[in-house]
ZADO-1210 file (C-alpha; in nm, 4 decimals, padded with zeros to 6 digits):
<atoms>
<atom x="08.1064" y="15.4974" z="12.1277" code="MET" pos="1"/>
<atom x="08.1830" y="15.1479" z="11.9882" code="ARG" pos="2"/>
<atom x="07.9851" y="14.8383" z="12.0887" code="LEU" pos="3"/>
<atom x="08.0130" y="14.4722" z="12.0124" code="LEU" pos="4"/>
<atom x="07.6930" y="14.2707" z="11.9899" code="LEU" pos="5"/>
<atom x="07.7340" y="13.8953" z="12.0084" code="ILE" pos="6"/>
<atom x="07.4060" y="13.7244" z="11.9256" code="GLU" pos="7"/>
<atom x="07.3202" y="13.4224" z="11.7101" code="ASP" pos="8"/>
<atom x="06.9469" y="13.4890" z="11.6543" code="GLU" pos="9"/>
<atom x="06.9498" y="13.6713" z="11.3207" code="PRO" pos="10"/>
<atom x="06.6336" y="13.8872" z="11.3689" code="ASP" pos="11"/>
<atom x="06.7460" y="14.0070" z="11.7123" code="LEU" pos="12"/>
<atom x="07.1009" y="14.0665" z="11.5903" code="LEU" pos="13"/>
<atom x="06.9874" y="14.2811" z="11.3000" code="SER" pos="14"/>
<atom x="06.7149" y="14.4614" z="11.4963" code="GLY" pos="15"/>
<atom x="06.9408" y="14.5553" z="11.7877" code="LEU" pos="16"/>
<atom x="07.2226" y="14.6563" z="11.5492" code="THR" pos="17"/>
<atom x="06.9875" y="14.8912" z="11.3592" code="ARG" pos="18"/>
<atom x="06.8385" y="15.0338" z="11.6824" code="ALA" pos="19"/>
<atom x="07.1792" y="15.0986" z="11.8372" code="LEU" pos="20"/>
<atom x="07.3162" y="15.2561" z="11.5204" code="ARG" pos="21"/>
<atom x="07.0080" y="15.4833" z="11.4957" code="ARG" pos="22"/>
<atom x="07.0787" y="15.5890" z="11.8520" code="ALA" pos="23"/>
<atom x="07.4267" y="15.6974" z="11.7431" code="GLY" pos="24"/>
<atom x="07.6475" y="15.4036" z="11.8445" code="TYR" pos="25"/>
<atom x="07.9022" y="15.2388" z="11.6233" code="SER" pos="26"/>
<atom x="07.8158" y="14.8642" z="11.6399" code="VAL" pos="27"/>
<atom x="08.0039" y="14.5573" z="11.5307" code="ASP" pos="28"/>
<atom x="07.8184" y="14.2298" z="11.5317" code="ALA" pos="29"/>
<atom x="07.9245" y="13.8626" z="11.5707" code="ALA" pos="30"/>
<atom x="07.7008" y="13.5567" z="11.5199" code="GLU" pos="31"/>
<atom x="07.8927" y="13.3109" z="11.7277" code="ASP" pos="32"/>
<atom x="08.1157" y="13.3009" z="12.0418" code="GLY" pos="33"/>
<atom x="08.4365" y="13.2292" z="11.8545" code="GLU" pos="34"/>
<atom x="08.4119" y="13.5342" z="11.6284" code="ASP" pos="35"/>
<atom x="08.2773" y="13.7457" z="11.9183" code="GLY" pos="36"/>
<atom x="08.5740" y="13.6569" z="12.1413" code="LEU" pos="37"/>
<atom x="08.8167" y="13.7285" z="11.8603" code="PHE" pos="38"/>
<atom x="08.6749" y="14.0660" z="11.8005" code="ARG" pos="39"/>
<atom x="08.6472" y="14.1461" z="12.1753" code="ALA" pos="40"/>
<atom x="09.0136" y="14.0647" z="12.2263" code="LEU" pos="41"/>
<atom x="09.1442" y="14.2366" z="11.9130" code="GLU" pos="42"/>
<atom x="08.9374" y="14.5641" z="11.9301" code="ILE" pos="43"/>
<atom x="08.8901" y="14.7953" z="12.2213" code="ASP" pos="44"/>
<atom x="08.5151" y="14.8271" z="12.2617" code="TYR" pos="45"/>
<atom x="08.3359" y="15.0575" z="12.5091" code="ASP" pos="46"/>
<atom x="08.0916" y="14.7817" z="12.5902" code="ALA" pos="47"/>
<atom x="07.9835" y="14.4320" z="12.4844" code="ILE" pos="48"/>
<atom x="07.6347" y="14.2915" z="12.4680" code="ILE" pos="49"/>
<atom x="07.6686" y="13.9128" z="12.5001" code="LEU" pos="50"/>
<atom x="07.4242" y="13.6285" z="12.4537" code="ASP" pos="51"/>
<atom x="07.4784" y="13.3072" z="12.6543" code="VAL" pos="52"/>
<atom x="07.3559" y="13.0369" z="12.4210" code="MET" pos="53"/>
<atom x="07.5867" y="13.0759" z="12.1244" code="LEU" pos="54"/>
<atom x="07.7397" y="12.8363" z="11.8662" code="PRO" pos="55"/>
<atom x="08.1053" y="12.7567" z="11.8605" code="GLN" pos="56"/>
<atom x="08.1748" y="12.8988" z="12.2113" code="LEU" pos="57"/>
<atom x="07.9068" y="12.9798" z="12.4572" code="ASP" pos="58"/>
<atom x="07.8738" y="13.3192" z="12.6257" code="GLY" pos="59"/>
<atom x="07.9995" y="13.1833" z="12.9612" code="TRP" pos="60"/>
<atom x="08.3260" y="13.0805" z="12.8002" code="MET" pos="61"/>
<atom x="08.3503" y="13.4090" z="12.6005" code="VAL" pos="62"/>
<atom x="08.3116" y="13.6045" z="12.9246" code="LEU" pos="63"/>
<atom x="08.5658" y="13.3893" z="13.1106" code="ALA" pos="64"/>
<atom x="08.8252" y="13.4244" z="12.8399" code="LYS" pos="65"/>
<atom x="08.7577" y="13.7962" z="12.7959" code="LEU" pos="66"/>
<atom x="08.7996" y="13.8591" z="13.1661" code="ARG" pos="67"/>
<atom x="09.1505" y="13.6978" z="13.1556" code="GLU" pos="68"/>
<atom x="09.2664" y="13.9851" z="12.9426" code="LYS" pos="69"/>
<atom x="09.0191" y="14.2768" z="12.9517" code="LYS" pos="70"/>
<atom x="08.7729" y="14.4579" z="13.1760" code="SER" pos="71"/>
<atom x="08.5398" y="14.5865" z="12.9004" code="THR" pos="72"/>
<atom x="08.1879" y="14.6286" z="13.0409" code="PRO" pos="73"/>
<atom x="07.9685" y="14.3369" z="12.9498" code="VAL" pos="74"/>
<atom x="07.5926" y="14.3110" z="12.9508" code="MET" pos="75"/>
<atom x="07.4574" y="13.9578" z="12.9268" code="MET" pos="76"/>
<atom x="07.1416" y="13.9452" z="12.7091" code="LEU" pos="77"/>
<atom x="06.9878" y="13.5934" z="12.7283" code="THR" pos="78"/>
<atom x="06.6789" y="13.3877" z="12.7522" code="ALA" pos="79"/>
<atom x="06.8229" y="13.2106" z="13.0567" code="ARG" pos="80"/>
<atom x="06.6271" y="13.3663" z="13.3418" code="ASP" pos="81"/>
<atom x="06.6939" y="13.1333" z="13.6352" code="ALA" pos="82"/>
<atom x="06.8419" y="13.3019" z="13.9445" code="THR" pos="83"/>
<atom x="07.1429" y="13.0644" z="13.9260" code="LYS" pos="84"/>
<atom x="07.2158" y="13.1848" z="13.5745" code="ASP" pos="85"/>
<atom x="07.1965" y="13.5496" z="13.6822" code="ARG" pos="86"/>
<atom x="07.4336" y="13.4787" z="13.9731" code="VAL" pos="87"/>
<atom x="07.6675" y="13.2945" z="13.7449" code="ARG" pos="88"/>
<atom x="07.6738" y="13.5877" z="13.5102" code="GLY" pos="89"/>
<atom x="07.7668" y="13.8370" z="13.7795" code="PHE" pos="90"/>
<atom x="08.0098" y="13.5978" z="13.9475" code="ASP" pos="91"/>
<atom x="08.1802" y="13.5525" z="13.6050" code="SER" pos="92"/>
<atom x="08.2349" y="13.9186" z="13.5655" code="GLY" pos="93"/>
<atom x="07.9265" y="14.0482" z="13.3793" code="ALA" pos="94"/>
<atom x="07.8363" y="14.4085" z="13.4613" code="ASP" pos="95"/>
<atom x="07.4688" y="14.3610" z="13.3882" code="ASP" pos="96"/>
<atom x="07.2243" y="14.0753" z="13.3007" code="TYR" pos="97"/>
<atom x="06.9074" y="14.1234" z="13.0999" code="LEU" pos="98"/>
<atom x="06.6598" y="13.8466" z="13.0165" code="VAL" pos="99"/>
<atom x="06.5162" y="13.8559" z="12.6667" code="LYS" pos="100"/>
<atom x="06.2731" y="13.9594" z="12.5630" code="PRO" pos="101"/>
<atom x="06.3278" y="14.2685" z="12.7651" code="SER" pos="102"/>
<atom x="06.0862" y="14.5599" z="12.7666" code="PRO" pos="103"/>
<atom x="06.3743" y="14.7788" z="12.8922" code="MET" pos="104"/>
<atom x="06.5831" y="14.6869" z="12.5911" code="LEU" pos="105"/>
<atom x="06.2962" y="14.7548" z="12.3564" code="ALA" pos="106"/>
<atom x="06.2709" y="15.1080" z="12.4925" code="LYS" pos="107"/>
<atom x="06.6417" y="15.1888" z="12.5108" code="SER" pos="108"/>
<atom x="06.9155" y="14.9288" z="12.4529" code="PRO" pos="109"/>
<atom x="07.1609" y="15.1360" z="12.6491" code="SER" pos="110"/>
<atom x="06.9792" y="15.1917" z="12.9741" code="ASN" pos="111"/>
<atom x="07.0985" y="14.9074" z="13.1804" code="SER" pos="112"/>
<atom x="07.4702" y="14.8825" z="13.1424" code="ILE" pos="113"/>
<atom x="07.5216" y="15.2555" z="13.2011" code="SER" pos="114"/>
<atom x="07.6531" y="15.3028" z="12.8488" code="ILE" pos="115"/>
<atom x="07.6816" y="15.6748" z="12.8115" code="PRO" pos="116"/>
<atom x="07.5096" y="15.8189" z="12.5029" code="PRO" pos="117"/>
<atom x="07.7419" y="15.8536" z="12.2100" code="PRO" pos="118"/>
<atom x="07.9272" y="16.1797" z="12.1928" code="ALA" pos="119"/>
<atom x="07.7771" y="16.4202" z="11.9472" code="THR" pos="120"/>
<atom x="08.0009" y="16.6086" z="11.7145" code="ALA" pos="121"/>
<atom x="08.1028" y="16.9557" z="11.8159" code="MET" pos="122"/>
<atom x="07.9950" y="17.2295" z="11.5699" code="PRO" pos="123"/>
</atoms>
């Protein structure tokens, strides 16, 4: 299963990338919205984890432009915890919305968006 993580905070980006890879996922990472959108449009990911407050192009714009062309599942992962932000996320086409820091994410980064566990190789 191939995931795209779009996050500009270096420690969170590297920590989540490592945790997801240890869990068996293939993970590509982007540090800004422009690079993230490019990757999301060029590569067919199984799911995208998207921050809102990003340099170059914010997560809202990334999601809007992505939804014009693809229906890849998107989980917003952001510090923006106001109800209006959550509603905006879902209204914009997000499949899930997690506020960071998230205890759920710390336990299992794939719980919320219903990302199936990666397939294990057949013997």
